[in-house]
C-alpha positions in Angstrom: 0.0 0.0 0.0 1.4 3.4 -1.0 0.6 6.3 1.1 0.3 9.7 -0.6 0.1 13.2 0.8 -3.0 15.0 -0.5 -3.6 18.7 -0.9 -5.9 20.5 1.5 -8.4 21.2 -1.3 -8.5 17.5 -2.4 -8.8 16.5 1.3 -11.8 18.8 1.8 -13.4 17.6 -1.5 -13.1 14.0 -0.4 -14.3 14.7 3.2 -17.3 16.7 1.8 -18.3 13.8 -0.5 -18.1 11.3 2.4 -20.1 13.6 4.7 -22.8 13.9 2.0 -23.0 10.1 1.7 -23.1 9.7 5.5 -26.0 12.2 5.6 -27.9 10.2 3.0 -27.3 6.9 4.8 -28.4 8.5 8.1 -31.7 9.7 6.5 -32.5 6.2 5.3 -31.6 4.7 8.7 -33.7 7.3 10.5 -36.7 6.4 8.3 -36.3 2.7 9.1 -35.8 3.1 12.9 -38.2 5.9 13.7 -41.1 5.3 11.3 -40.7 1.5 11.0 -41.1 1.8 7.3 -38.9 2.2 4.2 -39.6 3.9 1.0 -37.9 1.2 -1.0 -37.7 3.1 -4.2 -36.0 6.1 -2.4 -33.6 3.8 -0.6 -32.7 1.8 -3.7 -32.1 4.9 -5.8 -30.1 6.6 -2.9 -27.9 3.6 -2.4 -27.4 3.2 -6.2 -26.3 6.9 -6.4 -24.0 6.5 -3.4 -22.4 3.4 -4.9 -21.7 5.3 -8.2 -20.3 8.3 -6.4 -18.2 6.3 -4.0 -16.7 4.3 -6.9 -15.8 7.6 -8.6 -14.2 8.9 -5.4 -12.3 5.7 -5.1 -10.9 6.1 -8.6 -10.0 9.7 -7.8 -8.1 8.6 -4.7 -6.3 5.9 -6.7 -4.8 8.5 -9.1 
């Protein structure tokens, strides 16, 4: 495993993306726990979107 030093801007960009995904996951979890129901279409689309964006972020970090 190679460790790289990243710029402050890139670090903020990555952290912001991860916070955004964390917020989306928290919303889905809150719906499940508090309302005992899930909007399956919303959850499915949100998770699909997160997967795509996390994959893009992973590629960015690999370069």
